[in-house]
C-alpha positions, 0 to 999 in steps of 0.5 A: 499500499503506498501513499496514493492508496492511503489518500484514497482510503482516507477520502473514502473513510471521510465520504464513502459516497464519493463518485470515482471521478470526485475521488480521483480529483481528490487524490490527483489521479485520472479516473481509471487508475483510481478505480483499479486502485479502489477495486484492488483495495476491495479485493485484498479486503483492505476495504471491507465494505461501505456503510452509512454513519447514523446519528445514535440519538436520532435513531433512538439510542441516546445512551452509550454505556462502556461495560468491562467484563471479567470472566470467572474462568478462562477455559476454552468453553467459557471464552467461546460461549461468552464471545459467541453470545456477545456476537448475537447481542445487537446492543453491543456495538463493539467488544474488545479482548483486553489486557489488565484487570478486565477481560472484555470492554464493550460499547453498548447502546441503549434507549434509557437507563431502565432498558440498560438495567433490563439489558444487564438483568435479562441479557448479560446475566444470562451469559455463563461464566461472568465473574464481574461487570463494571459499567460506565455511562458516557455523557458526551463525545469529545471525538469520534473519527470515521477515519484511521490516521494517514500514517 
């Protein structure tokens, strides 16, 4: 991946609806080579897809919760079941395997504090093997970028 590929990726991350003509102009290429590069990046799975960025509050999920989970056991079956169940829960937007005192960090969205309580009681608590749950509520966003650094 060269500098031009990175420029293409940066522009598409900022606006995935750019026409090839507009993208080519922004990265100083003619349209045909630009399209070839985009197709190659797609084939190589560097570009994994295109999506719309939806306003979370307007969609009805105004609350963001960060949930840290420590498993009680770390055997293969417990880890597999936990990770499979997490993948099936729509309210969990992101889940990261972590180092440190907690095993997982999840970003969860919810309609209200009451809904979050129901979510924990009826969904999270039904997953076997959880040792502890630690919750923090986000009350604002300082930065959220759709684009990776250019470096």
